[in-house]
N, C-alpha and C positions, 0 to 999 in steps of 0.2 A: 309681742303678741297681744291682741286686743283682750280687754277684760271680758267682754261678752260678744256673742255673735247676734244677739237679739236686742236691739235698742228699743223697740216698741213691742212689748209683750202682748199688747192688744191685737197684734196681727195673728196670734195663735190662741189666746185665751181671753174671754171677756165675760162680764157680768151685766145682765140687764134686769132692771126692775120694771114691773108694769102692773096696771090695775085692770082686772077683768071687766068685760062689758056684756058678756053673754051672747055676743053676735057670732054668726057663722062666718067662715072664711076670713077671719081677722088676721092681719099681718102685724107681727111684732118686729119692729125695726131696731137693729143695733146701731150704736153710734161709733163703734170701734173701727179701727183700721181704714179710715177715710171711706166708709160706706161699702166695705168689701169684707164682710164676715158671715160666711155661710157655715153654720155649725155642722160638725160631724158627730159629736157627742153632746147631747143636750140633757141637762139635769134640772128639772123644775120642781119647786116646792111652794105651796101656798104658805104665806107667812102669818096671817092673822087668825087662823083657826086650825083645828086638828084636821090634817089631810095628808095623804101619803106623798112620798117622793116618787117622781116619774122620770125614768131614764130611757132615752131613745137614742139611736144612732143611725147613721146613713148607710151602714152596711146591711142592717136588718130591714131598714125602711122606717119612715117617720111614724107610721101608725102603730108600730109594734113597740111595746113598752115593758120595762121591768121596774121593780121598786127596790130601793136600797134598804128599805125598812122591813122587807118581807122575803120569804124564801119562795114565793110563788113563781111558777114558770111564766114565760112570755105570754102576754095577752095582746089583743088587737083592738083598737078603738078608733074608728074613723071620725069620731067627733072630738078627739083629743088633739094631739099634734098631728096636723094633716100633711105638712110638707116642710122641707128645709128650703128656704128661699135664699136668693143672692145675698141679701144682707139681713137675715133673720129667720123667722119661721112663721108658719101659718097655723092658726088655731081654729077649732070648731067650738061647739057650744057646751062641751062637757065641763062640769063644775070643777073637776080636778085641775084644770088649767085656765079656765075662763069664766069663773063665777062673777056675775055682775057685782062690782065694787070690791071683790076680793083682791088682796094684794099678793103679788108673786115675785119670786126671784128665779132667774134663769142663768145657771152657770153653763158656759159653752166652751168647747175645745174644737180646734180644727185638726183634721187628720189629712185626708187627700181628696177633699171635695166629693166624697162618695164613690170615687173610682177605686175599685179593688183589683187585686191580682192574686193568682194562685201561687202559693209558696210551698215549695217542695224541700225546704231545708231540713224538715223533721221527718220522722217515720210516718206521721199523719200529715197529709196535705191540708194546709189551711188556706183560708181566704183572708187576705190582709190588705188594709189600707194604712199607710204609715206617714207620719210627719217626722222625718229624721232630724230636721232642724230643731224642732221643739221637743223631741224625745217622747213621742206619743204614737201608739198604734192600736188599732182595733183588729182583733183576731177572732175569726169564727172557724170552728172545726167540728168534726164528728168523732165521737168516742169509739174505741175499739177494745176496751177492757184489757189492755196489755200493759203490764207494769213496765215502767221505763220508756213508755212512748214519748216521743218528742214532737213539739209543735213549733214551727217557724213563726217568729214574731215581727220580723222586718225592721227592727230598730237599728241594727248595725252595731249596737252597744248592748251591754248587759242590762236588762230591766231591773229596776230596784223595787218597784211596786207593781203587783198584778192583781186586779180585781176580776175574778173568774166566776161565771154563773152558768149552771145548767139551764138552758132556756126551754127544754122539753119537759122538765119535771120539777116538782116542788122540793128543792133542796137548797140549803143555805149557800150564800156567797162564800167562796174560798179566796182568801187574800194572802198573797205572798209578800213579805217584806224582807229586804236584804238583811236588815239588822237582826231580825228574828232568826234567820237561817232557814235552810231548805227543809229542815225536819219539823218545822212549825207552820201553823197557819192561824189566822184570825178570821172571823166571819163578820161581814159588813152589816148584816141584818140583826145582830145580837150584841149585847154588852159584855159577853164573856171575854176572858183574857186569852192569852196564847194557848193553843192546843197542839200537842205533839203526837196525836193519834193518827193512824190510817196511812201515813206516808203519802200525803196528797201530792207532794212534789217529788216523790220517789227519792227523797233525801238527796237530791241532786240540784245544785245551784244552776240558774240559767247561764247560758253562754251568750256571746254576741249575736248568735243566730237563732237559738231555740230555747224553750223552757221544757221541763220534764214533768210528767204526771204519772201517778201510780195506777193501780188497777181498781181502786176504790174499795177493795176488801168487802164486796157485797153491797156497797152503797152506789150512789149515782152522782157523786159530787163533781168529779172532774173527768171521768173517762169511761162511761158506760156505753156499750155497744148499742147503736140505734138512737142515741141521744145527741143533740146538738148543743154546743157551748159557745159562749162569747167571752172574750178576755180583753180587758182594757189594760195596756202595758205602758209603763212610764219609766223614764230615766232622767236623772237630774241634768239640767243644762245650766251652766254657770251664768248667773245674772237673771235667770228666768224661772227656774224651778229647783226645788230641793226636797229630797226625801231623806229622812234620818231618824235619830232618836235623841231623847233628852231625859233628864231626871228632874222631877219636881222638888221644890224646897219648902212647900207648905206656907209661903209667906206672900203678903201683898206686894212686897219687893221681890218679885218672883224670878224664876229662872229666865235668863236671856238665851234665845235661840238664834244663832247667827245664820242667816240665809244668803247674805251677799246681795240682797235686793230689798226694796220696799214692798212688803207683801200686799197682794190683792185678795188672797184666799188661803185659808189655813184649816187643815183637818188633823185632829189629834185623837189618839186612842191609847189608854193605859194597857200595857201588856204584862207588867210584873209589879209586885208590891201592893200594899193595901190589901183589899179583898180580891185583887186581880181581875176586877171587873170595872168597866166604866163605859159610858156612851161614846160614840164617835162625835166629837165636838166640831162644829163648823162655824167659823167666823169669816167675814170678808169686809173689805174696805168700801164696798158700795152700800151695803145695808148699815154700815158704821162709818159715816163719812168723816168722823174725827175721833181722836182718842179720848177716853178709853173705849175700845171696841168691846161691846158687851151684849149686843143682840145676837144670840146664838141659836142654832138649830142642831138637832141630832140626826145624823144620817140613818141611824137604826130605829128612829121613832117617828110617829106621825104628828107629834105635838107641835103647837104653834110656836112661833118665835118667842124667846124668853130672855130675861136679863139677870138671872139668878146665879151670881158667883162663878161665871166662866168668862173672865175678862182678860184683855191683853192690850198693850200698846203696839201699833204697827209703826216701826221705825224705818229709817232709811236703809238699814242693813240687817234688819231682823225683827224678832218678836220678843217683847218683854211681857211675861206673864204677870197679871195683877190680881190673881185670885189665891186664896189660901187652900183651896181644895179643887176637886173635880178634875181639871186638866193640869193640876199643879200640886198633887198630894206629896208630902214630904217623903223622899226616898223612893217614890214610885218611878218606874220606867215607862216612857211613852214613845210610840212611833208617831211620826207626823209627815205630812207632805204640804207643800206651799207653792204658790205660783205668784209671779211678780206683777206689781203695778208699774214699777220702774226698776231698772238695774241700779245697784249702788253707784256704779261708774259706767258711763257709756263707752261704746267702742272707741271713741275718740279721747277717752281719758277725762271726761267732764263729770264731776260728782253730782249726784242727785240729792236734793235736800229733803229732809223729813217733812211730814205734814204737821 
């Protein structure tokens, strides 16, 4: 059996750096996948100054955005991201995405080219576009305020991470992580630790076809009648992506996280230990082209890129933490997700060397 089914991760996930020029109708071109990378989930952050994260997807439409750093409902901006193109995306003049001389990073995932389908696997009919090869789907649904409602996700395997947001109302992101269990959640827009209140997931683990939501207990986080929701669902794919947990050791000779691939992107969040709070740390191999990777951003903050004690080495088969705190506090538990630059071993059995 082949080690991986994905020899070229850039066919499904890519990172593009660009500098803004303030011009309208500007195309940003990807170099990934031999000129064929039309993103379905696009996450943009300006690196050189304080500015929010912008998240768009091809299910809702390019001009509609959310922020990972805020609980704000969906907004529309015709001068921000204007279109998803065959090999990139088009920008307007808005300074959030195209300030003259501003430096930006764009993380991009492929789903199904913007083509959605109606999914009736759950008690609530959802609109889904899925990339089952890469373990990623975008799910949109309307709430019904029924405890135990189920929503089809289209992955064909159990999702291990779900980022869910009410796009109609100002409510925090709800994040499911398999290692935290179905009776817990974290919020992408805040530094808080794990929360076990409100039964967001109805204390029910996802199946290969659906995930469950509660009735919100008077809130509007996951299932309020009349509100619309978007969910980004992920499952680990050997040699391409990994979701899991690790414990920090508080040393510059830090914890090693085996992923089975050379990482391109890493997101980590403390969920237990210490003061049980921490930022969502983001590192990648494009902004950090050699080890030690230390240029980090926080998904829950608007801060510019920084290099203060959130360091790691990206190795051929995993991540070696190089900080004494933040994402490596001694005894603290963290959840993480990572995507590959290259698999550790190709489908033909050829090893990939470290950088």
